[in-house]
C-alpha positions as CSV (number, residue, x, y, z in Angstrom):
1,X,4.5,-3.4,6.1
2,X,4.5,-3.7,9.9
3,X,5.3,-7.4,9.6
4,X,7.8,-7.6,12.5
5,X,5.8,-5.2,14.7
6,X,2.6,-7.2,14.0
7,X,4.3,-10.5,14.9
8,X,5.7,-9.1,18.2
9,X,2.5,-7.5,19.3
10,X,0.4,-10.6,18.5
11,X,2.7,-12.9,20.3
12,X,2.9,-10.6,23.4
13,X,-0.9,-10.2,23.7
14,X,-1.5,-13.9,23.4
15,X,0.3,-14.4,26.7
16,X,-2.6,-12.8,28.5
17,X,-5.1,-15.5,27.4
18,X,-6.8,-17.4,30.2
19,X,-6.7,-14.5,32.7
20,X,-9.9,-12.9,33.9
21,X,-8.8,-9.3,34.4
22,X,-6.1,-6.8,33.3
23,X,-4.1,-5.9,36.3
24,X,-0.8,-4.0,37.1
25,X,1.0,-7.4,37.5
26,X,-0.1,-9.2,34.3
27,X,0.1,-6.1,32.1
28,X,3.6,-4.9,33.3
29,X,5.5,-7.5,31.3
30,X,3.2,-7.2,28.3
31,X,3.8,-3.4,28.1
32,X,7.5,-3.9,28.4
33,X,7.3,-6.2,25.3
34,X,5.1,-3.8,23.5
35,X,7.6,-1.0,24.2
36,X,10.5,-3.1,22.9
37,X,8.5,-4.0,19.8
38,X,7.8,-0.4,19.0
39,X,11.4,0.6,19.5
40,X,12.6,-2.2,17.3
41,X,10.1,-1.0,14.7
42,X,12.0,2.3,14.8
43,X,9.2,4.3,16.3
44,X,10.5,7.6,17.8
45,X,11.1,7.4,21.6
46,X,8.7,10.3,22.5
47,X,6.0,8.5,20.6
48,X,6.7,5.2,22.3
49,X,6.6,6.9,25.8
50,X,3.3,8.6,25.1
51,X,1.8,5.5,23.6
52,X,2.7,3.2,26.5
53,X,1.5,5.7,29.1
54,X,-1.9,6.0,27.3
55,X,-2.3,2.2,26.9
56,X,-1.5,1.6,30.6
57,X,-3.8,4.3,31.8
58,X,-6.7,2.8,29.8
59,X,-6.0,-0.9,30.2
60,X,-5.2,-1.4,33.9
61,X,-8.2,-2.4,35.9
62,X,-10.5,-2.7,32.9
63,X,-13.0,-5.5,33.4
64,X,-13.2,-8.0,30.6
65,X,-16.5,-7.6,28.8
66,X,-18.5,-10.8,28.8
67,X,-16.8,-13.2,26.3
68,X,-13.7,-11.1,25.7
69,X,-10.4,-12.4,27.0
70,X,-7.8,-10.0,28.5
71,X,-5.8,-10.3,25.3
72,X,-8.8,-9.2,23.2
73,X,-9.5,-6.4,25.6
74,X,-5.9,-5.2,25.4
75,X,-6.1,-5.4,21.6
76,X,-9.0,-3.0,21.6
77,X,-7.1,-0.6,23.8
78,X,-3.9,-0.9,21.7
79,X,-5.9,-0.5,18.5
80,X,-7.6,2.7,19.7
81,X,-4.3,4.2,20.8
82,X,-2.6,3.3,17.5
83,X,-5.4,5.1,15.7
84,X,-5.0,8.1,18.0
85,X,-1.2,8.3,17.4
86,X,-1.7,8.1,13.6
87,X,-4.3,10.7,13.4
88,X,-7.9,9.4,14.1
89,X,-9.2,9.5,10.5
90,X,-8.1,10.0,6.9
91,X,-7.7,13.6,6.0
92,X,-8.5,14.1,2.3
93,X,-6.9,16.6,-0.1
94,X,-8.4,20.0,0.1
95,X,-9.1,21.0,-3.5
96,X,-12.0,23.5,-3.0
97,X,-10.6,26.6,-4.5
98,X,-10.6,28.6,-7.8
99,X,-9.1,26.2,-10.4
100,X,-6.4,25.2,-10.7
101,X,-5.9,23.8,-7.3
102,X,-2.1,23.8,-6.9
103,X,-0.4,20.9,-5.1
104,X,3.3,21.4,-4.3
105,X,5.3,18.2,-3.6
106,X,8.6,18.4,-1.7
107,X,11.0,15.8,-0.3
108,X,14.5,14.5,-0.2
109,X,16.2,12.9,-3.2
110,X,15.5,9.2,-3.5
111,X,12.2,9.3,-1.5
112,X,10.2,8.5,-4.7
113,X,8.9,12.0,-5.0
114,X,8.6,12.2,-8.8
115,X,6.9,8.8,-9.0
116,X,4.5,9.9,-6.3
117,X,3.5,12.9,-8.3
118,X,2.5,10.7,-11.2
119,X,0.7,8.3,-8.8
120,X,-1.2,11.2,-7.3
121,X,-2.2,12.5,-10.7
122,X,-3.6,9.1,-11.7
123,X,-5.4,8.8,-8.4
124,X,-7.0,12.3,-8.8
125,X,-7.9,11.5,-12.4
126,X,-9.5,8.1,-11.7
127,X,-11.0,8.6,-8.2
128,X,-11.8,12.3,-8.1
129,X,-12.5,12.7,-11.9
130,X,-10.1,15.7,-12.1
131,X,-8.1,16.8,-15.1
132,X,-4.5,17.2,-14.0
133,X,-1.3,18.9,-15.2
134,X,2.2,18.1,-14.1
135,X,5.3,20.3,-14.0
136,X,8.8,19.7,-12.8
137,X,10.8,22.5,-11.2
138,X,13.8,20.2,-10.6
139,X,16.3,22.2,-12.7
140,X,19.2,20.5,-10.9
141,X,18.4,17.1,-12.4
142,X,17.4,17.2,-16.0
143,X,16.7,13.5,-15.9
144,X,13.9,14.2,-13.3
145,X,12.2,16.5,-15.8
146,X,12.3,13.7,-18.5
147,X,11.2,11.1,-16.0
148,X,8.1,13.2,-15.1
149,X,7.3,13.8,-18.7
150,X,7.4,10.1,-19.4
151,X,5.2,9.3,-16.4
152,X,2.7,12.0,-17.5
153,X,2.3,10.2,-20.8
154,X,1.9,6.9,-18.9
155,X,-0.9,8.1,-16.7
156,X,-2.3,10.2,-19.6
157,X,-2.3,13.7,-18.0
158,X,-1.1,17.1,-19.3
159,X,2.6,18.1,-18.9
160,X,4.0,21.6,-18.8
161,X,7.6,21.5,-20.3
162,X,10.6,22.9,-18.5
163,X,14.4,22.9,-18.9
164,X,17.4,23.1,-16.6
165,X,18.2,26.6,-17.9
166,X,15.0,28.1,-16.5
167,X,14.3,29.6,-13.1
168,X,12.2,27.2,-11.0
169,X,9.9,30.0,-9.8
170,X,9.2,31.1,-13.4
171,X,8.5,27.4,-14.3
172,X,5.9,27.2,-11.6
173,X,4.2,30.5,-12.3
174,X,4.1,29.8,-16.1
175,X,2.6,26.3,-15.4
176,X,0.0,27.9,-13.2
177,X,-0.9,30.4,-15.9
178,X,-1.2,27.6,-18.6
179,X,-3.3,25.5,-16.3
180,X,-5.6,28.4,-15.7
181,X,-6.0,29.1,-19.4
182,X,-6.7,25.4,-20.1
183,X,-9.3,25.1,-17.3
184,X,-7.2,22.5,-15.6
185,X,-8.6,21.3,-12.2
186,X,-5.3,20.4,-10.5
187,X,-1.7,21.4,-11.1
188,X,0.9,19.3,-9.3
189,X,4.4,20.8,-9.0
190,X,7.4,18.5,-8.5
191,X,10.2,20.3,-6.7
192,X,14.0,19.6,-6.5
193,X,15.2,17.1,-4.0
194,X,18.6,16.9,-2.2
195,X,20.4,14.1,-0.5
196,X,19.9,16.0,2.8
197,X,18.1,19.1,4.1
198,X,20.1,22.2,3.1
199,X,19.6,25.9,3.1
200,X,19.8,26.3,-0.7
201,X,17.0,23.8,-1.3
202,X,14.8,25.2,1.4
203,X,15.1,28.8,0.0
204,X,14.2,27.5,-3.4
205,X,11.1,25.7,-2.4
206,X,10.1,28.7,-0.2
207,X,10.3,31.0,-3.2
208,X,8.2,28.6,-5.3
209,X,5.6,28.3,-2.5
210,X,5.3,32.1,-2.2
211,X,4.9,32.5,-5.9
212,X,2.1,29.9,-6.5
213,X,0.5,29.7,-3.0
214,X,-0.5,26.0,-3.2
215,X,-3.6,24.8,-1.5
216,X,-1.8,21.6,-0.6
217,X,1.9,21.3,0.3
218,X,2.8,17.6,0.6
219,X,6.1,16.1,1.9
220,X,7.1,12.8,0.4
221,X,9.2,10.7,2.7
222,X,10.8,7.2,2.5
223,X,9.2,5.1,5.2
224,X,12.3,2.8,5.3
225,X,14.3,5.6,6.9
226,X,12.3,5.1,10.1
227,X,12.8,7.8,12.7
228,X,14.8,9.9,10.2
229,X,11.6,10.1,8.2
230,X,9.8,11.9,11.0
231,X,12.9,14.1,11.7
232,X,13.2,15.2,8.0
233,X,9.4,15.8,7.9
234,X,9.8,18.1,10.9
235,X,12.6,20.0,9.2
236,X,10.5,20.6,6.2
237,X,7.5,21.5,8.3
238,X,9.5,24.3,10.0
239,X,10.4,25.7,6.6
240,X,7.1,25.2,4.8
241,X,3.5,25.2,5.9
242,X,3.0,21.5,5.1
243,X,-0.5,20.3,4.8
244,X,0.3,16.6,4.8
245,X,2.7,13.7,4.3
246,X,3.0,10.9,1.8
247,X,4.8,7.8,3.0
248,X,6.5,5.8,0.2
249,X,8.1,2.3,-0.1
250,X,5.8,0.9,2.6
251,X,5.9,-2.4,0.8
252,X,9.6,-2.7,1.6
253,X,9.4,-1.7,5.3
254,X,8.5,-4.5,7.6
255,X,8.9,-2.2,10.7
256,X,6.5,0.7,10.1
257,X,8.0,3.1,12.6
258,X,7.6,6.1,10.3
259,X,3.8,5.7,10.1
260,X,3.6,5.8,13.9
261,X,6.0,8.7,14.4
262,X,5.3,11.3,11.6
263,X,1.9,12.6,12.8
264,X,3.0,12.8,16.4
265,X,6.2,14.7,15.7
266,X,5.1,17.0,12.9
267,X,1.4,17.5,13.8
268,X,0.7,17.0,10.1
269,X,-1.5,14.1,8.8
270,X,-0.3,11.3,6.6
271,X,-2.6,11.6,3.6
272,X,-1.3,8.8,1.3
273,X,0.9,5.7,1.4
274,X,2.7,4.3,-1.6
275,X,3.3,0.5,-1.7
276,X,5.2,-0.3,-4.9
277,X,6.7,1.2,-8.0
278,X,3.6,0.9,-10.2
279,X,1.7,4.2,-10.8
280,X,-1.4,2.5,-9.4
281,X,0.3,1.8,-6.1
282,X,-1.1,4.7,-4.0
283,X,-3.8,4.6,-1.4
284,X,-5.3,7.0,1.1
285,X,-4.0,6.6,4.6
286,X,-6.7,5.5,7.0
287,X,-5.3,5.3,10.6
288,X,-8.0,2.9,11.8
289,X,-7.4,0.5,8.9
290,X,-3.6,0.6,9.3
291,X,-4.0,-0.1,13.1
292,X,-6.1,-3.2,12.1
293,X,-3.3,-4.4,9.8
294,X,-0.7,-3.9,12.5
295,X,-2.8,-6.1,14.9
296,X,-3.3,-8.8,12.3
297,X,-7.0,-8.0,11.8
298,X,-6.7,-7.2,8.1
299,X,-8.1,-4.3,6.2
300,X,-11.2,-5.6,4.3
301,X,-12.5,-2.1,3.6
302,X,-9.5,-1.1,1.6
303,X,-9.5,-4.5,-0.2
304,X,-13.1,-4.0,-1.2
305,X,-12.3,-0.4,-2.5
306,X,-9.3,-1.8,-4.5
307,X,-11.5,-4.5,-6.0
308,X,-14.2,-1.9,-6.9
309,X,-11.7,0.3,-8.8
310,X,-9.3,-2.2,-10.2
311,X,-11.1,-5.5,-11.0
312,X,-12.4,-5.8,-14.5
313,X,-16.0,-6.5,-13.8
314,X,-16.8,-7.5,-17.4
315,X,-14.1,-10.1,-17.2
316,X,-15.4,-11.4,-13.8
317,X,-18.9,-11.6,-15.2
318,X,-17.7,-13.5,-18.3
319,X,-15.9,-16.0,-16.0
320,X,-18.9,-16.4,-13.8
321,X,-21.2,-17.1,-16.7
322,X,-18.7,-19.6,-18.2
323,X,-18.5,-21.5,-14.9
324,X,-22.3,-21.5,-14.5
325,X,-22.7,-22.9,-18.0
326,X,-20.5,-25.9,-17.0
327,X,-17.5,-25.0,-19.1
328,X,-14.1,-25.6,-17.5
329,X,-11.7,-23.2,-15.8
330,X,-8.8,-23.2,-18.2
331,X,-5.3,-21.7,-18.1
332,X,-6.3,-18.5,-19.9
333,X,-8.8,-18.0,-17.1
334,X,-6.1,-18.6,-14.5
335,X,-3.8,-16.1,-16.2
336,X,-6.6,-13.5,-16.2
337,X,-7.1,-14.0,-12.4
338,X,-3.4,-13.7,-11.7
339,X,-3.2,-10.5,-13.7
340,X,-6.2,-9.1,-11.8
341,X,-4.5,-9.9,-8.6
342,X,-1.3,-8.1,-9.7
343,X,-3.4,-5.0,-10.5
344,X,-4.6,-4.9,-6.9
345,X,-1.1,-4.7,-5.4
346,X,0.0,-8.3,-5.9
347,X,0.1,-11.1,-3.4
348,X,1.8,-9.1,-0.7
349,X,-0.7,-6.3,-1.0
350,X,-3.6,-8.7,-0.7
351,X,-2.2,-10.7,2.2
352,X,-1.5,-7.5,4.1
353,X,-5.2,-6.7,4.0
354,X,-6.7,-10.2,4.7
355,X,-7.7,-11.0,8.3
356,X,-5.6,-13.8,9.9
357,X,-2.7,-13.6,7.5
358,X,-0.4,-12.4,10.3
359,X,-0.5,-15.9,11.8
360,X,0.4,-17.6,8.5
361,X,3.8,-19.4,8.8
362,X,6.7,-17.6,7.2
363,X,7.4,-20.7,5.0
364,X,3.9,-20.4,3.5
365,X,4.3,-16.6,3.1
366,X,7.6,-17.1,1.2
367,X,5.9,-19.6,-1.2
368,X,3.1,-17.2,-2.0
369,X,4.9,-14.1,-3.4
370,X,4.7,-11.9,-6.4
371,X,7.8,-13.5,-8.0
372,X,5.9,-16.9,-8.0
373,X,2.9,-15.2,-9.6
374,X,5.1,-13.7,-12.3
375,X,6.7,-17.2,-13.0
376,X,3.2,-18.7,-13.3
377,X,2.1,-16.0,-15.9
378,X,5.4,-16.6,-17.8
379,X,4.7,-20.3,-18.0
380,X,1.2,-19.8,-19.3
381,X,2.4,-17.2,-21.8
382,X,4.8,-19.8,-23.2
383,X,2.0,-22.2,-24.1
384,X,0.1,-22.2,-27.3
385,X,-3.5,-20.9,-27.3
386,X,-4.7,-24.5,-27.7
387,X,-2.7,-25.7,-24.7
388,X,-4.0,-22.9,-22.6
389,X,-7.6,-23.9,-23.5
390,X,-7.0,-27.6,-23.2
391,X,-4.3,-28.3,-20.5
392,X,-4.8,-32.0,-20.6
393,X,-3.0,-32.0,-24.0
394,X,0.3,-30.9,-22.4
395,X,2.6,-33.9,-22.2
396,X,6.3,-34.4,-21.6
397,X,7.8,-32.8,-24.8
398,X,5.3,-29.9,-24.5
399,X,6.4,-29.3,-20.9
400,X,10.1,-29.2,-21.9
401,X,9.3,-26.6,-24.6
402,X,7.2,-24.5,-22.2
403,X,9.9,-24.6,-19.5
404,X,12.5,-23.5,-22.0
405,X,10.4,-20.7,-23.4
406,X,9.5,-19.3,-19.9
407,X,13.0,-19.7,-18.4
408,X,11.7,-22.2,-15.8
409,X,12.1,-25.9,-15.1
410,X,9.8,-28.8,-16.0
411,X,9.0,-29.2,-12.3
412,X,7.7,-25.6,-12.3
413,X,5.4,-26.4,-15.2
414,X,4.2,-29.6,-13.4
415,X,3.5,-27.6,-10.2
416,X,1.4,-25.0,-12.2
417,X,-0.6,-27.7,-13.9
418,X,-1.3,-29.4,-10.6
419,X,-2.4,-26.1,-9.0
420,X,-4.6,-25.4,-11.9
421,X,-6.1,-28.8,-11.7
422,X,-7.0,-28.3,-8.0
423,X,-8.5,-24.9,-8.8
424,X,-10.5,-26.3,-11.7
425,X,-12.0,-28.9,-9.3
426,X,-12.8,-26.1,-6.9
427,X,-14.5,-24.0,-9.6
428,X,-16.5,-27.1,-10.6
429,X,-17.8,-27.4,-7.1
430,X,-18.6,-23.8,-7.0
431,X,-20.6,-23.9,-10.3
432,X,-22.6,-26.9,-9.1
433,X,-23.2,-26.2,-5.4
434,X,-22.5,-22.6,-4.8
435,X,-20.1,-20.9,-2.3
436,X,-20.8,-23.2,0.6
437,X,-19.2,-26.2,-1.1
438,X,-16.2,-24.1,-2.1
439,X,-15.7,-22.9,1.4
440,X,-15.9,-26.5,2.7
441,X,-13.4,-27.5,0.1
442,X,-11.0,-24.8,1.3
443,X,-11.3,-25.6,5.0
444,X,-8.1,-27.1,6.4
445,X,-6.0,-25.5,3.6
446,X,-6.3,-21.9,5.0
447,X,-4.2,-20.4,7.7
448,X,-5.6,-20.0,11.3
449,X,-7.8,-16.9,11.7
450,X,-9.6,-17.1,8.4
451,X,-13.4,-16.8,8.9
452,X,-14.5,-20.3,7.6
């Protein structure tokens, strides 16, 4: 997310290096480029105008503080204004009410609404320790009811059954009654979607809203629709008392215009962003962290939170003890680390949050992707347990069998073995001399901007 915007802004700000002060002259061209970058990122025009005016008012004439360059000073100004546009701080779900706390989810068809309902249920279950019930009021698409039922099983939460023959308002009220009887903490209602905003859909969700009086009414919107995302959010906001927005498919949107437009146009906060199809791919929206990502400064706080909740600490401790005892880092260990990385959003999700990754060459970014990780896991899975434990046993005939079994080439197997060998040497240094040696070993192999 924000890849193209981040590249444009970083390149533009670099041009101010070597100058001692931000003035009307040296900032004029820079702001023109920033404006162009925002428009190309599909940020709504009123948002762009307000943003540029605010940056110019704060930046022009500002003295460069001690060691800061004009570029760094402008980055600070731009960062602060990005945070302001997106809402200052994360606004959490308001669930302080007599149970069940009802969350109603609305949105256009194809925005990822039903999947988001399941993601939200899992997030509330794991992060907020709530027991959750799901119900679908989408009587126009029986497949949506079955989809939500399947997802409820996957995330292990209660599901209130419904059919296409029922009235959506009755479905919602009966689900609320059942949730109350079962002492459920949160009831999430999935409503019908349409391909566009229409009167019939709006009347239906208004009736459901009046019947159950949800404490949270969330609008789910596809971030890849850019300005249209903000416009459709505004249309729903006029029909319903929205309390927040969930942006989906942010992993497929390199522009990020929706994130910068929705809050300004609707006045409603973005509460969550979804970055992938997995039910774990949902995270709270923190404007200050997103602003840091846009400017290539990473998002270490979110990365730490992801690791805390998703990394298997027992597995990590076992690996640490194994390395300290002098036993080698084998291919089973590598597979475990790759699977842990996938659980944290994959390569793209990690790179998006690491400082300095914005300056990594595109060729290197293309080489380090989730498809390559999947290929590596497939190759390891095609090996025998003995080969995974003792990689040195893998010779020519073994490599051909492994390549055939994983649907890859012998060259791919050789590349994996070479990468594993390099990692094993690194782990050996780590076990003998601690982190300092490992960092020295990495130096020169990491992209510019990494802090070692």
